[in-house]
VOKE-574161 format. One record per atom (N, C-alpha, C): residue in one letter; x, y, z; residue number from 1; atom name. Coordinates in Angstrom, 3 decimals. Last residue first. Example, Ala and Ser with C-alpha at 12.3 -4.5 7.8 and 13.67 -1.06 7.14 Angstrom:
# residues 2
- s,12.850,-2.250,7.080,2,N .
- s,13.670,-1.060,7.140,2,CA .
- s,12.900,0.030,7.870,2,C .
- a,13.190,-5.690,7.800,1,N .
- a,12.300,-4.500,7.800,1,CA .
- a,13.200,-3.300,7.800,1,C .
***
This chain:
# residues 180
- x,7.010,-1.372,-20.805,180,N .
- x,8.076,-2.136,-21.503,180,CA .
- x,8.436,-1.487,-22.813,180,C .
- x,6.547,1.075,-18.352,179,N .
- x,6.072,0.431,-19.540,179,CA .
- x,7.273,-0.235,-20.234,179,C .
- x,6.505,0.759,-14.813,178,N .
- x,7.225,1.151,-16.020,178,CA .
- x,6.666,0.376,-17.216,178,C .
- x,5.040,1.561,-12.276,177,N .
- x,4.522,0.718,-13.381,177,CA .
- x,5.234,1.148,-14.670,177,C .
- x,6.510,3.220,-10.620,176,N .
- x,5.897,2.015,-10.080,176,CA .
- x,5.488,1.051,-11.149,176,C .
- x,7.296,5.298,-12.310,175,N .
- x,8.335,4.511,-11.625,175,CA .
- x,7.761,3.179,-11.110,175,C .
- x,4.907,6.348,-13.130,174,N .
- x,5.876,5.847,-14.158,174,CA .
- x,6.945,4.996,-13.522,174,C .
- x,3.888,7.135,-10.633,173,N .
- x,3.212,6.062,-11.394,173,CA .
- x,4.131,5.496,-12.495,173,C .
- x,5.711,9.189,-9.992,172,N .
- x,5.596,8.018,-9.178,172,CA .
- x,4.946,6.884,-9.887,172,C .
- x,5.077,11.079,-12.002,171,N .
- x,6.457,10.514,-11.878,171,CA .
- x,6.408,9.180,-11.097,171,C .
- x,2.431,11.543,-11.308,170,N .
- x,2.732,11.063,-12.638,170,CA .
- x,4.126,10.389,-12.635,170,C .
- x,2.776,12.623,-8.766,169,N .
- x,2.041,11.354,-8.893,169,CA .
- x,2.312,10.752,-10.287,169,C .
- x,4.132,15.024,-9.321,168,N .
- x,4.731,14.009,-8.410,168,CA .
- x,4.097,12.679,-8.650,168,C .
- x,2.237,16.323,-10.952,167,N .
- x,3.585,16.040,-11.449,167,CA .
- x,4.257,14.935,-10.638,167,C .
- x,0.117,16.497,-9.121,166,N .
- x,-0.062,15.742,-10.396,166,CA .
- x,1.306,15.359,-10.970,166,C .
- x,1.114,18.207,-7.187,165,N .
- x,0.803,16.771,-6.848,165,CA .
- x,0.671,15.898,-8.088,165,C .
- x,1.219,20.533,-8.725,164,N .
- x,2.433,19.979,-8.115,164,CA .
- x,2.226,18.495,-7.790,164,C .
- x,-1.501,20.856,-9.409,163,N .
- x,-0.478,20.757,-10.470,163,CA .
- x,0.782,20.094,-9.890,163,C .
- x,-2.631,21.127,-6.841,162,N .
- x,-2.962,19.951,-7.672,162,CA .
- x,-1.941,19.757,-8.804,162,C .
- x,-1.466,23.579,-6.165,161,N .
- x,-1.219,22.418,-5.335,161,CA .
- x,-1.488,21.102,-6.175,161,C .
- x,-2.649,25.213,-8.081,160,N .
- x,-1.151,25.051,-8.067,160,CA .
- x,-0.782,23.839,-7.264,160,C .
- x,-5.367,24.925,-7.306,159,N .
- x,-4.875,24.506,-8.680,159,CA .
- x,-3.348,24.317,-8.716,159,C .
- x,-5.306,26.064,-4.813,158,N .
- x,-5.638,24.634,-4.955,158,CA .
- x,-5.194,24.089,-6.307,158,C .
- x,-4.812,28.636,-5.656,157,N .
- x,-3.850,27.968,-4.778,157,CA .
- x,-4.074,26.432,-4.820,157,C .
- x,-7.133,29.216,-7.093,156,N .
- x,-5.849,29.157,-7.788,156,CA .
- x,-4.782,28.470,-6.956,156,C .
- x,-8.966,29.259,-5.060,155,N .
- x,-9.065,28.205,-6.036,155,CA .
- x,-7.742,28.041,-6.811,155,C .
- x,-7.229,30.401,-2.041,154,N .
- x,-8.045,30.565,-3.281,154,CA .
- x,-8.077,29.296,-4.104,154,C .
- x,-7.308,28.748,1.203,153,N .
- x,-6.736,29.650,0.173,153,CA .
- x,-7.680,29.694,-1.012,153,C .
- x,-8.106,26.872,2.938,152,N .
- x,-8.475,28.228,3.246,152,CA .
- x,-7.968,29.226,2.249,152,C .
- x,-5.430,24.806,2.121,151,N .
- x,-6.635,24.928,2.895,151,CA .
- x,-6.922,26.410,3.243,151,C .
- x,-3.063,24.188,0.804,150,N .
- x,-3.938,25.215,0.183,150,CA .
- x,-5.212,25.506,1.008,150,C .
- x,0.065,23.676,2.131,149,N .
- x,-1.355,23.448,2.358,149,CA .
- x,-2.176,24.536,1.691,149,C .
- x,2.909,22.733,0.100,148,N .
- x,2.224,23.636,0.956,148,CA .
- x,0.696,23.354,0.971,148,C .
- x,4.891,20.010,0.190,147,N .
- x,3.784,20.527,-0.585,147,CA .
- x,2.955,21.398,0.360,147,C .
- x,8.532,19.743,0.247,146,N .
- x,7.206,19.809,0.914,146,CA .
- x,6.164,20.345,-0.089,146,C .
- x,10.908,19.972,-0.962,145,N .
- x,10.195,18.700,-1.203,145,CA .
- x,8.787,18.703,-0.577,145,C .
- x,12.035,22.274,-0.008,144,N .
- x,11.469,22.332,-1.380,144,CA .
- x,10.686,21.060,-1.737,144,C .
- x,13.163,21.391,2.307,143,N .
- x,11.969,22.219,2.413,143,CA .
- x,11.297,22.236,1.050,143,C .
- x,14.228,17.945,1.953,142,N .
- x,14.422,19.372,1.774,142,CA .
- x,13.094,20.113,1.919,142,C .
- x,13.731,15.384,4.434,141,N .
- x,13.882,15.919,3.133,141,CA .
- x,14.058,17.425,3.114,141,C .
- x,15.746,14.625,7.379,140,N .
- x,14.491,14.864,6.705,140,CA .
- x,14.758,15.425,5.291,140,C .
- x,18.124,12.015,7.831,139,N .
- x,17.730,13.403,7.749,139,CA .
- x,16.389,13.564,7.102,139,C .
- x,19.441,9.540,8.711,138,N .
- x,18.024,9.816,8.802,138,CA .
- x,17.738,11.295,8.860,138,C .
- x,21.773,8.214,6.295,137,N .
- x,21.426,8.873,7.575,137,CA .
- x,19.979,9.304,7.549,137,C .
- x,22.337,7.150,3.844,136,N .
- x,22.568,6.308,5.001,136,CA .
- x,22.282,6.982,6.339,136,C .
- x,21.701,8.589,1.669,135,N .
- x,23.042,8.730,2.151,135,CA .
- x,23.285,8.004,3.453,135,C .
- x,19.372,8.255,0.345,134,N .
- x,19.471,9.404,1.287,134,CA .
- x,20.863,9.586,1.810,134,C .
- x,19.527,5.837,-0.866,133,N .
- x,19.963,7.016,-1.627,133,CA .
- x,19.991,8.296,-0.810,133,C .
- x,18.268,4.152,0.939,132,N .
- x,19.748,4.137,0.857,132,CA .
- x,20.301,5.334,0.103,132,C .
- x,15.649,4.774,0.262,131,N .
- x,16.171,5.061,1.608,131,CA .
- x,17.658,5.113,1.581,131,C .
- x,15.619,3.702,-2.303,130,N .
- x,15.438,5.156,-2.111,130,CA .
- x,15.936,5.563,-0.742,130,C .
- x,15.938,1.018,-1.710,129,N .
- x,16.978,1.707,-2.490,129,CA .
- x,16.829,3.218,-2.371,129,C .
- x,13.533,0.561,-0.329,128,N .
- x,14.816,0.401,0.355,128,CA .
- x,15.942,1.100,-0.379,128,C .
- x,11.779,0.885,-2.417,127,N .
- x,11.742,1.816,-1.286,127,CA .
- x,13.026,1.764,-0.521,127,C .
- x,12.536,-1.370,-3.887,126,N .
- x,12.670,-0.061,-4.455,126,CA .
- x,12.671,1.028,-3.399,126,C .
- x,11.805,-3.449,-2.174,125,N .
- x,13.235,-3.276,-2.546,125,CA .
- x,13.440,-1.911,-3.102,125,C .
- x,8.985,-2.980,-2.198,124,N .
- x,9.748,-2.975,-0.918,124,CA .
- x,11.245,-2.731,-1.169,124,C .
- x,8.238,-3.296,-4.835,123,N .
- x,8.158,-1.969,-4.243,123,CA .
- x,9.004,-1.922,-2.971,123,C .
- x,10.486,-5.637,-6.502,122,N .
- x,9.216,-5.091,-6.107,122,CA .
- x,9.367,-3.745,-5.388,122,C .
- x,12.675,-6.813,-7.689,121,N .
- x,12.548,-6.907,-6.231,121,CA .
- x,11.269,-6.299,-5.697,121,C .
- x,12.612,-6.118,-10.359,120,N .
- x,12.110,-7.455,-9.965,120,CA .
- x,11.955,-7.589,-8.459,120,C .
- x,11.928,-2.550,-9.907,119,N .
- x,12.451,-3.735,-10.635,119,CA .
- x,11.857,-5.047,-10.111,119,C .
- x,10.751,0.630,-10.441,118,N .
- x,10.621,-0.583,-9.623,118,CA .
- x,11.100,-1.762,-10.473,118,C .
- x,13.090,2.920,-12.098,117,N .
- x,11.792,2.191,-11.897,117,CA .
- x,11.857,1.010,-11.004,117,C .
- x,15.497,4.908,-10.228,116,N .
- x,14.947,4.235,-11.436,116,CA .
- x,13.666,3.494,-11.075,116,C .
- x,16.828,6.520,-8.463,115,N .
- x,16.978,5.075,-8.311,115,CA .
- x,16.507,4.342,-9.566,115,C .
- x,16.044,9.048,-9.387,114,N .
- x,17.482,8.745,-9.312,114,CA .
- x,17.714,7.221,-9.189,114,C .
- x,13.304,8.921,-9.043,113,N .
- x,13.829,9.149,-10.410,113,CA .
- x,15.329,8.777,-10.451,113,C .
- x,13.247,8.683,-6.279,112,N .
- x,12.758,7.581,-7.148,112,CA .
- x,13.270,7.718,-8.526,112,C .
- x,14.126,11.202,-5.416,111,N .
- x,14.968,10.011,-5.166,111,CA .
- x,14.538,8.824,-6.063,111,C .
- x,11.945,12.752,-6.534,110,N .
- x,13.354,13.046,-6.821,110,CA .
- x,14.235,11.819,-6.616,110,C .
- x,9.634,11.586,-5.485,109,N .
- x,9.792,11.736,-6.912,109,CA .
- x,11.265,11.951,-7.291,109,C .
- x,10.185,11.758,-2.756,108,N .
- x,9.929,10.446,-3.320,108,CA .
- x,10.105,10.529,-4.845,108,C .
- x,10.443,14.546,-2.414,107,N .
- x,11.598,13.675,-2.156,107,CA .
- x,11.431,12.322,-2.845,107,C .
- x,7.924,15.559,-2.676,106,N .
- x,8.934,15.903,-3.681,106,CA .
- x,10.127,14.978,-3.609,106,C .
- x,6.816,14.293,-0.332,105,N .
- x,6.248,14.134,-1.673,105,CA .
- x,7.274,14.411,-2.751,105,C .
- x,9.120,12.692,1.926,104,N .
- x,8.347,13.818,1.510,104,CA .
- x,7.921,13.605,0.068,104,C .
- x,8.770,9.285,3.099,103,N .
- x,9.452,10.328,2.313,103,CA .
- x,8.543,11.523,2.111,103,C .
- x,9.265,6.301,4.777,102,N .
- x,8.548,7.551,4.786,102,CA .
- x,9.410,8.643,4.105,102,C .
- x,10.622,4.010,5.318,101,N .
- x,9.586,3.927,4.293,101,CA .
- x,8.872,5.256,4.073,101,C .
- x,12.234,4.461,7.426,100,N .
- x,12.904,4.087,6.172,100,CA .
- x,11.919,3.995,5.033,100,C .
- x,10.354,5.024,9.508,99,N .
- x,11.208,6.091,8.970,99,CA .
- x,11.824,5.725,7.570,99,C .
- x,8.980,3.055,10.745,98,N .
- x,8.471,3.491,9.444,98,CA .
- x,9.348,4.534,8.799,98,C .
- x,9.840,2.607,13.275,97,N .
- x,10.423,1.760,12.207,97,CA .
- x,9.963,2.165,10.854,97,C .
- x,8.197,4.334,14.862,96,N .
- x,9.616,4.684,14.543,96,CA .
- x,10.236,3.859,13.412,96,C .
- x,5.190,5.330,14.610,95,N .
- x,5.849,4.050,14.365,95,CA .
- x,7.282,4.333,13.911,95,C .
- x,4.814,7.978,15.584,94,N .
- x,3.783,6.924,15.779,94,CA .
- x,4.382,5.558,15.638,94,C .
- x,6.997,9.310,14.712,93,N .
- x,6.724,9.313,16.138,93,CA .
- x,5.712,8.210,16.473,93,C .
- x,6.713,8.997,11.983,92,N .
- x,7.802,8.284,12.669,92,CA .
- x,7.700,8.314,14.164,92,C .
- x,4.445,10.591,11.511,91,N .
- x,4.469,9.199,11.134,91,CA .
- x,5.492,8.453,11.973,91,C .
- x,5.371,13.090,12.445,90,N .
- x,4.212,12.468,13.079,90,CA .
- x,4.138,10.988,12.734,90,C .
- x,7.429,13.635,10.609,89,N .
- x,7.790,13.431,12.030,89,CA .
- x,6.630,12.751,12.750,89,C .
- x,5.852,13.952,8.282,88,N .
- x,6.904,12.887,8.310,88,CA .
- x,7.274,12.581,9.784,88,C .
- x,4.521,16.226,9.058,87,N .
- x,3.780,14.978,8.810,87,CA .
- x,4.713,13.781,8.834,87,C .
- x,6.622,18.043,9.132,86,N .
- x,5.836,17.786,10.340,86,CA .
- x,5.022,16.492,10.213,86,C .
- x,7.489,18.091,6.523,85,N .
- x,8.380,17.434,7.491,85,CA .
- x,7.628,17.196,8.810,85,C .
- x,4.633,17.319,4.444,84,N .
- x,5.607,18.203,5.054,84,CA .
- x,6.465,17.396,6.040,84,C .
- x,3.382,15.128,3.242,83,N .
- x,3.341,16.422,2.535,83,CA .
- x,4.362,17.427,3.136,83,C .
- x,4.683,11.830,2.814,82,N .
- x,4.215,12.888,3.669,82,CA .
- x,4.311,14.252,2.919,82,C .
- x,4.092,8.667,1.922,81,N .
- x,4.439,9.940,1.295,81,CA .
- x,3.821,11.026,2.120,81,C .
- x,5.252,5.473,2.406,80,N .
- x,4.452,6.548,3.017,80,CA .
- x,5.018,7.889,2.442,80,C .
- x,5.045,2.210,1.308,79,N .
- x,5.615,3.506,1.023,79,CA .
- x,4.677,4.567,1.623,79,C .
- x,3.707,0.142,2.420,78,N .
- x,5.073,-0.133,1.872,78,CA .
- x,5.792,1.151,1.641,78,C .
- x,1.624,0.131,5.272,77,N .
- x,2.139,0.810,4.072,77,CA .
- x,3.511,0.374,3.736,77,C .
- x,0.830,-1.030,7.662,76,N .
- x,0.437,-1.673,6.424,76,CA .
- x,1.066,-1.079,5.181,76,C .
- x,1.709,0.814,9.584,75,N .
- x,2.319,-0.538,9.543,75,CA .
- x,2.035,-1.244,8.218,75,C .
- x,-0.038,2.966,9.046,74,N .
- x,1.410,3.118,8.876,74,CA .
- x,2.093,1.768,8.757,74,C .
- x,-2.451,1.814,9.728,73,N .
- x,-2.262,2.264,8.374,73,CA .
- x,-0.801,2.495,8.080,73,C .
- x,-1.957,1.214,12.471,72,N .
- x,-2.207,0.145,11.502,72,CA .
- x,-1.988,0.583,10.062,72,C .
- x,-1.682,3.681,13.657,71,N .
- x,-0.516,2.781,13.618,71,CA .
- x,-0.719,1.674,12.626,71,C .
- x,-3.336,6.112,11.556,70,N .
- x,-3.296,5.113,12.629,70,CA .
- x,-2.004,4.308,12.568,70,C .
- x,-4.809,9.132,10.604,69,N .
- x,-3.634,8.299,10.569,69,CA .
- x,-3.577,7.385,11.781,69,C .
- x,-8.270,9.233,9.795,68,N .
- x,-7.196,9.561,10.691,68,CA .
- x,-6.005,8.633,10.484,68,C .
- x,-9.691,10.274,6.711,67,N .
- x,-9.354,9.209,7.660,67,CA .
- x,-8.207,9.649,8.527,67,C .
- x,-12.350,11.926,5.005,66,N .
- x,-11.020,11.906,5.608,66,CA .
- x,-10.887,10.747,6.608,66,C .
- x,-13.966,10.754,2.142,65,N .
- x,-14.106,11.126,3.567,65,CA .
- x,-12.725,10.957,4.251,65,C .
- x,-15.013,11.328,-1.189,64,N .
- x,-13.895,11.142,-0.231,64,CA .
- x,-14.346,11.561,1.185,64,C .
- x,-16.847,11.798,-3.152,63,N .
- x,-17.218,10.812,-2.097,63,CA .
- x,-16.124,10.602,-1.044,63,C .
- x,-15.619,13.642,-4.925,62,N .
- x,-16.773,14.019,-4.142,62,CA .
- x,-17.140,13.065,-3.016,62,C .
- x,-13.680,13.354,-6.703,61,N .
- x,-13.197,13.303,-5.274,61,CA .
- x,-14.415,13.541,-4.343,61,C .
- x,-13.063,12.259,-9.853,60,N .
- x,-14.140,12.500,-8.899,60,CA .
- x,-13.651,12.285,-7.464,60,C .
- x,-11.393,13.764,-12.495,59,N .
- x,-11.262,12.852,-11.350,59,CA .
- x,-12.284,13.228,-10.287,59,C .
- x,-11.022,15.559,-14.572,58,N .
- x,-11.779,14.315,-14.849,58,CA .
- x,-11.692,13.282,-13.715,58,C .
- x,-9.978,17.897,-13.918,57,N .
- x,-9.036,16.902,-14.476,57,CA .
- x,-9.692,15.582,-14.745,57,C .
- x,-12.022,19.171,-12.696,56,N .
- x,-11.528,19.788,-13.913,56,CA .
- x,-10.529,18.889,-14.598,56,C .
- x,-12.125,17.637,-10.390,55,N .
- x,-13.170,17.468,-11.374,55,CA .
- x,-12.741,18.051,-12.729,55,C .
- x,-9.962,18.781,-9.038,54,N .
- x,-9.810,17.410,-9.565,54,CA .
- x,-10.885,17.122,-10.554,54,C .
- x,-11.013,21.263,-8.354,53,N .
- x,-9.821,21.188,-9.208,53,CA .
- x,-9.595,19.839,-9.722,53,C .
- x,-13.352,20.476,-6.841,52,N .
- x,-13.473,21.217,-8.078,52,CA .
- x,-12.210,21.090,-8.942,52,C .
- x,-12.318,19.195,-4.584,51,N .
- x,-13.250,18.487,-5.471,51,CA .
- x,-13.261,19.173,-6.839,51,C .
- x,-10.957,21.329,-3.524,50,N .
- x,-10.190,20.122,-3.954,50,CA .
- x,-11.052,19.337,-4.913,50,C .
- x,-13.079,23.029,-2.956,49,N .
- x,-12.060,23.485,-3.973,49,CA .
- x,-11.238,22.280,-4.453,49,C .
- x,-14.456,21.708,-0.992,48,N .
- x,-15.105,21.984,-2.273,48,CA .
- x,-14.115,22.311,-3.357,48,C .
- x,-12.456,19.164,0.653,47,N .
- x,-12.911,20.556,0.480,47,CA .
- x,-13.531,20.732,-0.885,47,C .
- x,-13.787,15.937,1.398,46,N .
- x,-12.764,16.795,0.762,46,CA .
- x,-13.331,18.192,0.624,46,C .
- x,-15.521,15.540,4.541,45,N .
- x,-15.416,15.423,3.077,45,CA .
- x,-14.227,16.226,2.593,45,C .
- x,-14.394,13.904,7.593,44,N .
- x,-14.793,15.106,6.829,44,CA .
- x,-14.703,14.886,5.322,44,C .
- x,-13.420,11.660,8.961,43,N .
- x,-14.800,11.778,8.645,43,CA .
- x,-15.269,12.973,7.825,43,C .
- x,-10.540,12.933,10.164,42,N .
- x,-11.443,11.851,10.404,42,CA .
- x,-12.864,12.147,10.092,42,C .
- x,-7.248,14.223,10.998,41,N .
- x,-8.478,14.095,10.257,41,CA .
- x,-9.321,12.969,10.668,41,C .
- x,-4.664,14.832,11.709,40,N .
- x,-5.734,15.361,12.545,40,CA .
- x,-7.088,15.216,11.847,40,C .
- x,-3.105,13.570,9.953,39,N .
- x,-2.632,13.534,11.348,39,CA .
- x,-3.688,14.066,12.270,39,C .
- x,-4.921,11.653,7.568,38,N .
- x,-4.493,12.897,8.134,38,CA .
- x,-4.049,12.755,9.576,38,C .
- x,-4.406,9.595,4.651,37,N .
- x,-4.854,9.800,6.003,37,CA .
- x,-4.334,11.163,6.487,37,C .
- x,-4.949,7.380,1.840,36,N .
- x,-4.485,8.670,2.458,36,CA .
- x,-5.070,8.770,3.834,36,C .
- x,-3.883,4.856,-0.552,35,N .
- x,-4.720,5.374,0.518,35,CA .
- x,-4.198,6.741,0.975,35,C .
- x,-3.767,2.433,-2.987,34,N .
- x,-3.374,3.775,-2.669,34,CA .
- x,-4.393,4.299,-1.627,34,C .
- x,-2.587,-0.606,-4.068,33,N .
- x,-3.552,0.019,-3.174,33,CA .
- x,-2.994,1.383,-2.743,33,C .
- x,-2.018,-2.014,-7.258,32,N .
- x,-1.580,-1.128,-6.154,32,CA .
- x,-2.749,-0.661,-5.360,32,C .
- x,-3.174,-3.315,-9.329,31,N .
- x,-2.836,-4.133,-8.186,31,CA .
- x,-2.424,-3.286,-7.007,31,C .
- x,-3.379,-1.619,-11.500,30,N .
- x,-4.541,-1.837,-10.659,30,CA .
- x,-4.292,-2.617,-9.400,30,C .
- x,-1.732,-0.394,-13.450,29,N .
- x,-1.259,-0.689,-12.074,29,CA .
- x,-2.399,-0.879,-11.119,29,C .
- x,-2.172,0.525,-15.981,28,N .
- x,-2.383,-0.902,-15.722,28,CA .
- x,-1.921,-1.327,-14.363,28,C .
- x,-2.017,3.219,-16.317,27,N .
- x,-0.818,2.434,-16.664,27,CA .
- x,-1.001,0.974,-16.429,27,C .
- x,-4.422,4.133,-15.303,26,N .
- x,-4.113,4.445,-16.709,26,CA .
- x,-2.911,3.583,-17.206,26,C .
- x,-4.083,3.382,-12.617,25,N .
- x,-5.069,2.691,-13.456,25,CA .
- x,-4.825,2.905,-14.936,25,C .
- x,-2.146,5.341,-11.901,24,N .
- x,-1.777,3.889,-11.883,24,CA .
- x,-2.817,3.087,-12.732,24,C .
- x,-3.601,7.737,-12.146,23,N .
- x,-2.405,7.506,-13.004,23,CA .
- x,-2.035,6.000,-13.059,23,C .
- x,-5.597,7.296,-10.173,22,N .
- x,-5.927,7.537,-11.584,22,CA .
- x,-4.753,7.207,-12.490,22,C .
- x,-3.968,7.142,-7.886,21,N .
- x,-4.837,6.027,-8.266,21,CA .
- x,-5.245,6.105,-9.723,21,C .
- x,-2.815,9.688,-7.932,20,N .
- x,-1.963,8.512,-8.143,20,CA .
- x,-2.808,7.313,-8.498,20,C .
- x,-5.163,11.260,-7.508,19,N .
- x,-4.284,11.447,-8.699,19,CA .
- x,-3.469,10.220,-8.974,19,C .
- x,-6.157,10.309,-5.058,18,N .
- x,-6.976,10.231,-6.254,18,CA .
- x,-6.126,10.379,-7.491,18,C .
- x,-3.939,10.923,-3.343,17,N .
- x,-4.476,9.549,-3.421,17,CA .
- x,-5.291,9.375,-4.727,17,C .
- x,-3.773,13.692,-3.716,16,N .
- x,-2.659,12.821,-4.151,16,CA .
- x,-3.166,11.353,-4.309,16,C .
- x,-6.156,14.572,-2.593,15,N .
- x,-5.947,14.796,-4.000,15,CA .
- x,-4.827,13.874,-4.505,15,C .
- x,-5.688,13.738,0.080,14,N .
- x,-6.833,13.257,-0.670,14,CA .
- x,-6.637,13.386,-2.155,14,C .
- x,-3.421,15.255,0.705,13,N .
- x,-3.282,13.785,0.652,13,CA .
- x,-4.488,13.178,-0.072,13,C .
- x,-4.577,17.981,0.338,12,N .
- x,-3.380,17.465,-0.303,12,CA .
- x,-3.360,15.928,-0.412,12,C .
- x,-7.489,17.835,1.609,11,N .
- x,-6.927,18.579,0.465,11,CA .
- x,-5.796,17.754,-0.149,11,C .
- x,-8.196,16.354,3.750,10,N .
- x,-9.276,16.901,2.954,10,CA .
- x,-8.809,17.634,1.712,10,C .
- x,-6.486,15.524,5.713,9,N .
- x,-6.893,14.533,4.710,9,CA .
- x,-8.131,15.003,3.986,9,C .
- x,-5.346,17.300,7.532,8,N .
- x,-6.800,16.970,7.667,8,CA .
- x,-7.290,15.905,6.744,8,C .
- x,-2.464,16.893,6.971,7,N .
- x,-3.039,17.271,8.252,7,CA .
- x,-4.481,16.794,8.401,7,C .
- x,-1.263,14.014,5.214,6,N .
- x,-1.203,15.437,5.452,6,CA .
- x,-1.923,15.706,6.752,6,C .
- x,0.044,11.244,3.436,5,N .
- x,-0.288,11.794,4.745,5,CA .
- x,-0.220,13.358,4.702,5,C .
- x,-0.526,8.326,1.513,4,N .
- x,-0.264,9.771,1.535,4,CA .
- x,-0.768,10.334,2.871,4,C .
- x,0.697,5.148,1.002,3,N .
- x,-0.126,5.963,1.925,3,CA .
- x,0.360,7.411,1.854,3,C .
- x,0.424,2.245,-0.719,2,N .
- x,1.086,3.567,-0.732,2,CA .
- x,0.135,4.465,0.004,2,C .
- x,0.812,-1.180,-0.022,1,N .
- x,-0.001,0.008,-0.019,1,CA .
- x,0.865,1.254,-0.015,1,C .
***
């Protein structure tokens, strides 16, 4: 499972879940489970603006309901994609052994592109190679790897956030399901 994490699970992680799921289905990656959760979420719908910007891309987010981050969801994830360093810290505070599987959104695209597509070892080996590409130490990703929260901002802010997430998710889908 690939798990996206943000604060409320009504904007960023919800959009990322929908975008990556869409991209994976387009590439024949139906076997992948994509989920999202919030460090402070649970039961709320996606924001109207998140629904609108994804609808403009042909993706329906209207039925999304936020989920709270749990130790079970972290334990079940092969790859955890956090929107900010605070979310990354919340994941590893909850389950310290998840650190090697937790990356910032921009970091997973950047390191994944450097490591190359998932190979015969599968996602677990690929995630391990990305963790090793960090240089063997447990530093957090770069500030530039974070995805800012559009909550309470303009529709244009949501659009910029969706554009950023779309690029990250497209890269991730290409790495997870490389075409022959």
